[in-house]
Structures are given as C-alpha cells and as structure tokens.
C-alpha positions in Angstrom: -4.6 17.7 28.7 -4.2 21.1 27.5 -1.3 20.4 25.3 -3.3 17.5 23.7 -6.4 19.7 23.1 -4.1 22.2 21.3 -2.7 19.7 19.1 -6.1 18.3 18.3 -7.3 21.9 17.6 -4.4 22.4 15.2 -5.1 19.1 13.4 -8.8 20.0 12.9 -7.7 23.4 11.5 -5.3 21.8 9.3 -7.9 19.3 8.1 -10.4 22.1 7.4 -7.8 24.0 5.3 -6.9 21.0 3.2 -10.5 19.9 2.7 -11.2 23.3 1.2 -8.3 22.9 -1.1 -9.5 19.4 -2.0 -13.0 20.9 -2.6 -11.6 23.5 -5.0 -9.7 20.9 -6.9 -12.8 18.7 -7.3 -14.9 21.6 -8.6 -17.7 20.6 -10.8 -17.7 16.9 -9.4 -19.8 15.1 -7.0 -17.1 15.2 -4.4 -16.9 19.1 -4.3 -19.7 19.6 -1.8 -18.7 16.6 0.2 -15.2 18.0 1.0 -16.6 21.4 1.6 -19.1 20.0 4.2 -16.2 18.0 5.7 -14.2 21.3 6.0 -17.1 22.8 8.0 -17.3 19.8 10.1 -13.7 20.0 10.9 -14.2 23.6 11.9 -16.9 22.7 14.3 -14.7 20.0 15.8 -11.9 22.6 16.2 -14.5 24.7 18.0 -15.1 21.9 20.4 -11.4 21.6 21.2 -11.2 25.4 21.5 -13.7 25.1 24.2 -11.8 22.5 26.0 -8.8 24.7 25.8 -10.6 27.6 27.2 -11.9 25.5 30.1 -8.3 24.5 31.0 -7.3 28.2 30.9 -5.2 28.0 27.7 -5.1 30.4 24.8 -5.1 30.1 21.0 -3.3 32.0 18.3 -5.3 34.9 17.1 -4.9 33.5 13.5 -4.4 29.9 12.4 -1.4 29.5 10.2 -0.9 26.2 8.3 2.3 24.4 9.0 5.1 24.1 6.3 3.9 20.5 5.4 0.3 21.6 5.0 1.3 24.6 2.8 3.5 22.3 0.6 0.7 19.8 0.1 -1.6 22.7 -0.5 0.7 23.8 -3.4 0.7 20.3 -4.9 -3.1 19.5 -4.8 -4.0 22.0 -7.7 -1.1 20.8 -9.7 -1.2 17.0 -9.3 -4.7 16.4 -8.3 -6.2 14.7 -5.2 -5.9 11.0 -6.3 -1.9 10.9 -6.5 -1.9 12.6 -3.0 -4.4 10.6 -1.2 -2.0 8.7 0.9 -0.3 11.9 2.0 -3.7 13.5 2.7 -4.9 10.5 4.7 -1.8 10.7 6.9 -2.7 14.4 7.6 -6.2 13.6 8.7 -8.1 14.3 5.6 -11.0 11.8 5.4 -12.9 10.6 2.6 -9.8 9.2 0.6 -11.5 5.9 0.2 -13.7 7.5 -2.4 -10.6 7.5 -4.8 -10.3 3.7 -4.3 -13.6 3.0 -5.9 -16.0 5.1 -8.2 -18.8 7.1 -6.7 -21.2 4.8 -8.4 -20.0 1.9 -6.2 -23.0 0.3 -4.5 -23.3 1.5 -0.9 -25.0 -0.4 2.0 -28.6 0.7 3.0 -28.8 -1.3 6.2 -26.3 -2.0 9.1 -26.0 -5.8 8.3 -24.6 -4.8 4.9 -21.8 -2.6 6.2 -18.4 -4.1 5.6 -19.6 -7.1 3.5 -17.7 -6.0 0.4 -14.6 -5.9 2.3 -14.2 -9.8 2.6 -10.7 -11.0 2.7 -8.8 -11.3 -0.6 -6.0 -13.7 -1.1 -5.2 -12.3 -4.5 -2.7 -9.7 -3.1 -0.8 -12.3 -1.2 -0.6 -14.7 -4.1 0.6 -12.0 -6.4 3.3 -10.8 -4.0 4.5 -14.4 -3.9 4.7 -14.8 -7.6 6.7 -11.5 -7.9 9.0 -12.8 -5.2 9.6 -16.0 -6.9 10.2 -14.0 -10.1 12.7 -11.8 -8.5 14.8 -14.6 -7.1 14.6 -16.4 -10.3 15.8 -13.6 -12.6 18.4 -12.2 -10.2 20.1 -15.4 -9.3 19.9 -16.9 -12.8 21.6 -13.7 -14.1 24.1 -14.0 -11.4 25.0 -17.6 -12.1 25.1 -16.9 -15.9 27.6 -14.1 -15.3 29.9 -15.9 -12.9 29.7 -19.0 -15.3 30.9 -16.8 -18.2 33.8 -15.3 -16.1 34.6 -18.6 -14.5 33.7 -22.2 -15.4 34.5 -23.7 -12.1 31.5 -25.3 -10.7 32.5 -24.6 -7.0 32.6 -20.9 -7.8 29.3 -20.9 -9.5 27.5 -22.8 -6.7 29.1 -20.6 -4.0 28.1 -17.5 -5.9 24.5 -18.9 -6.3 24.1 -19.8 -2.7 25.5 -16.3 -1.8 23.0 -14.8 -4.2 20.1 -16.7 -2.8 20.8 -16.0 0.9 21.7 -12.3 0.3 18.8 -11.6 -1.9 16.3 -13.5 0.4 17.5 -11.7 3.5 17.4 -8.5 1.8 14.0 -8.9 0.5 12.7 -10.1 4.0 14.3 -7.2 5.8 12.8 -4.8 3.3 9.3 -6.3 3.4 9.4 -6.4 7.3 10.2 -2.6 7.5 7.8 -1.7 4.9 4.8 -3.7 6.5 5.8 -2.5 9.9 5.7 1.1 8.7 2.4 0.7 6.9 0.9 -1.2 10.0 2.0 1.7 12.4 0.6 4.2 10.1 -2.8 2.4 10.0 -2.9 1.8 13.7 -2.1 5.6 14.3 -5.1 6.6 11.9 -7.4 4.1 13.6 -6.3 5.4 17.0 -7.2 9.0 15.9 -10.7 7.7 14.7 -11.1 5.9 18.2 -10.4 9.2 20.1 -12.5 11.3 17.8 -15.5 8.7 18.2 -15.1 9.1 22.0 -15.0 12.9 22.0 -17.7 13.8 19.5 -19.6 10.8 18.2 -22.4 13.0 16.5 -19.8 14.8 14.3 -18.2 11.7 13.3 -21.7 10.3 12.3 -22.1 13.5 10.3 -18.9 12.9 8.4 -19.8 9.3 7.7 -23.2 10.4 6.5 -21.5 12.8 4.1 -19.3 10.0 2.5 -22.4 7.7 2.2 -24.2 10.5 0.5 -21.4 11.3 -1.9 -21.4 7.5 -2.8 -25.0 7.8 -4.0 -27.2 7.3 -0.8 -30.0 9.8 -0.2 -29.3 12.4 2.5 -31.8 11.1 5.0 -31.1 7.5 4.5 -27.3 8.2 4.8 -27.9 10.2 8.0 -30.1 7.3 9.5 -27.6 4.6 8.6 -24.7 6.7 10.2 -26.6 7.5 13.2 -27.4 3.7 13.7 -23.8 2.7 13.3 -22.5 5.3 15.8 -24.7 3.6 18.5 -22.3 0.6 18.6 -18.9 2.0 19.2 -17.0 -1.2 17.8 -19.1 -1.3 14.7 -18.7 2.5 14.4 -14.9 2.4 14.6 -14.7 -0.5 12.1 -16.9 1.3 9.6 -15.2 4.6 10.1 -11.8 2.9 9.3 -13.3 1.4 6.2 -15.3 4.2 4.8 -13.2 7.3 5.9 -9.7 5.7 5.7 -10.2 3.0 3.3 -8.8 0.5 5.7 -9.9 -2.9 6.8 -9.0 -3.3 10.5 -8.7 -7.0 10.2 -6.1 -6.9 7.4 -3.4 -4.5 8.5 -0.7 -7.0 7.8 1.8 -9.0 9.9 5.4 -7.8 9.4 6.9 -11.1 10.5 4.7 -13.1 8.3 5.3 -10.8 5.4 9.1 -11.1 6.0 9.0 -14.8 6.2 6.8 -15.2 3.0 9.1 -12.8 1.0 12.0 -14.7 2.2 10.7 -18.1 1.1 9.3 -16.8 -2.2 12.6 -15.3 -3.2 14.6 -18.4 -2.0 12.4 -20.7 -4.0 13.0 -18.7 -7.1 16.7 -18.3 -6.6 17.1 -22.0 -5.9 15.7 -23.3 -9.2 18.7 -21.9 -11.5 21.1 -23.3 -8.9 19.5 -26.8 -8.6 21.1 -28.1 -12.0 24.6 -27.4 -10.7 23.9 -29.5 -7.6 22.8 -32.4 -9.8 24.8 -32.2 -13.0 28.3 -31.5 -14.0 30.2 -29.7 -16.9 28.3 -28.1 -19.6 25.2 -30.2 -18.8 24.8 -28.2 -15.6 24.7 -24.9 -17.6 22.4 -26.2 -20.2 20.2 -27.6 -17.4 20.1 -24.3 -15.7 19.1 -22.6 -18.8 16.3 -25.1 -19.4 15.0 -24.9 -15.9 15.2 -21.2 -15.8 13.4 -20.9 -19.2 10.6 -23.3 -17.9 10.2 -21.3 -14.6 10.2 -18.0 -16.3 7.5 -19.0 -18.7 5.5 -20.4 -15.7 5.8 -17.2 -13.7 4.7 -15.1 -16.7 1.7 -17.4 -17.3 0.9 -17.0 -13.6 1.0 -13.3 -13.7 -1.6 -13.4 -16.4 -4.1 -14.3 -13.7 -3.8 -10.8 -12.4 -3.5 -8.9 -15.7 -6.3 -10.7 -17.5 -4.0 -11.2 -20.5 -3.4 -14.5 -22.4 -1.2 -16.9 -20.4 1.2 -17.8 -23.4 1.7 -14.0 -24.1 2.7 -13.4 -20.4 4.9 -16.4 -20.4 6.8 -15.6 -23.6 7.2 -11.9 -22.4 8.7 -13.0 -19.3 10.9 -15.4 -21.1 12.2 -12.7 -23.2 12.9 -10.3 -20.3 14.9 -13.1 -18.5 16.7 -13.9 -21.7 17.7 -10.4 -22.0 18.9 -10.0 -18.4 20.9 -13.3 -18.8 22.5 -12.3 -22.0 23.5 -9.0 -20.5 25.1 -10.6 -17.5 26.8 -13.3 -19.7 28.4 -10.4 -21.8 29.6 -8.5 -18.8 30.9 -11.9 -17.0 32.5 -12.9 -20.2 34.3 -9.4 -20.5 35.4 -9.4 -16.9 36.7 -13.0 -17.2 38.8 -12.0 -20.3 40.1 -8.9 -18.5 41.1 -10.8 -15.3 42.7 -13.8 -17.0 
C-alpha cells in the first residue's frame, strides 16, 4: 500500500509539472487557465497521497524531481506545441487532451442525459480501413505479378508468386493490426483503470477537473460544476464521462484485436486476389491483359471510394489512384524486365 501511494504521489506531481508547462505553452488562449487549475488540482491530489504515506509511516523526498521522461517531454512542449504531443501527454496522466480533438466552441452538454450523445458509434473508420486494406493488397500484388511476369512469362511461376504475395501480405497485415490494436487497447484500459482508482480515492477532485474541462469548452462555471457534481454521484456514469471528456476515449469502442486482424487479413486478401484472378481463368497474353484491365478498374473504384472520406470528386480520386497504381506497375515491370534479362 505504501509503495502504491508513493507511486501515485509521483504521478500526481509529474502531472502538475506537465500541466504547468502545457499552461505556459497555451499562454493567451482559453486553455491556459484550465491547465493551470488542473496543475493546482493535481497538487491537491498529491497532498492526499502524501497524507496516506504519512499514515503508513513512509517518507517523501524533500524536493520532487521530474523523471527523465517528464523532463524530455517538458523540453519538447514549447518547441513542438501541445497538440503533436497529446498522445504522449495522455499516457503520462495529463488530462484534458480531448480538447485538442475538437475546437473549444464545440457544443457541450448542459444536462446529464445529454452526456455522451455525440459519441455515437461511427462506422466510417472501419470502412475507411477496409478500403485502404483492399488498396494495399491490390497495388502490392498487382505490382508483384507484373514484375514476375516481366522476368518470367511462365503462368505457373506468376500464379505461385501471386498466391505467395497474397498470403504473405495478408498474414503480415493481420499480425501488424493485431499487435497495434492490442497495444492501443491495453493503453486505453490502463488509462481508464487509473480514472477508476482516482474516482474511488477522491471523487470530488475528479468532479472539479471535469468541471474545469466543461468550463473550458464554454459552459458557465456554476453550470459546469453542477453538471460535474451530478455526474459523480453515479460511479458508472462518472467513469464513462471522465474517459470521454478527460481522455477523449469511448469505453465502448476500444477495439477488438482479433476482429481487427481478421478484417485486415480479409481486406488485403480481397485486394490481392483481384489481379491474380485473370491468371486462374485465362491463358497466355490474355491473362496479362486481363490482369491489367481488372486492376485498372479496381484501382479506379478504390480511388472513387476514398473520395467518400476526402470530400473530393469521385472521378478525380479514381484517376489519381489509377495513375499511382500505373506508376508502381511500370516501375516493377522495368525492374522485373531488367532482372529477367540479367538472369537469362
């Protein structure tokens, strides 16, 4: 217990140190006073842990010294700004980073039943990831097949290379996505766990931090404090709100590593299969021409689909993706041709 209290004291002191640096970096903005008050709140929470350590018979250093990581981040804040470091700061228990996801003019709730409503589930992120996965498989395997076809015209070699490229790329994408989402989920779970512990240890201080964030978003001080106090009375609602407003997280959408890996595998495999399909159905030069046609149509379709997320005209996105794919194919064709001549 004494060791845990000491670690919590250090975390709060480190947070206060970083809050002050963030406040200095936000000088002249609406966020300056928010982070200064959060620094003061962190100092008060550190005093609570100091009292717990004293009760357990422990002692504290005469002077708090930030660790190497905190000092390094402290050097970067005035040079890079807060927004580029918001992920690092959030991992170091600096709250309020959700303010950098939306402008301060963003509409904030004024009643408990409005809290969290803007965080409805969004399917756009998954759809965009699927489109990019298909595009990766399409471009990489089409380029591989073109390069192998330029070096060796044997259909069996081309098909074997295409299948190998499909499987290797799909498994690689799946493994990378699993590790990425797993690490992200563990980070989010750790952050939410910290909020749960703090909510149990000092709920009123957490309510004060939440009120400051609502106030920084435009709510009047009294209304922000009343809303925060009402939320804190329901521990489950309070934890959900703290995760959303302090951390910028939706506890219901932390991501599933297996689902992410499977979807990544399928998306890449689908894209990689399309340029391989003509070689399974056709023979000779027709197979190569068919592959080029199928790939061109798919590239244009992927580019047009991406325009849903960029807001650009579909035909522009389609032609741009077609040109990128053609450039990649031409480069691998030239390399394959040169290798084929050198090895013959």
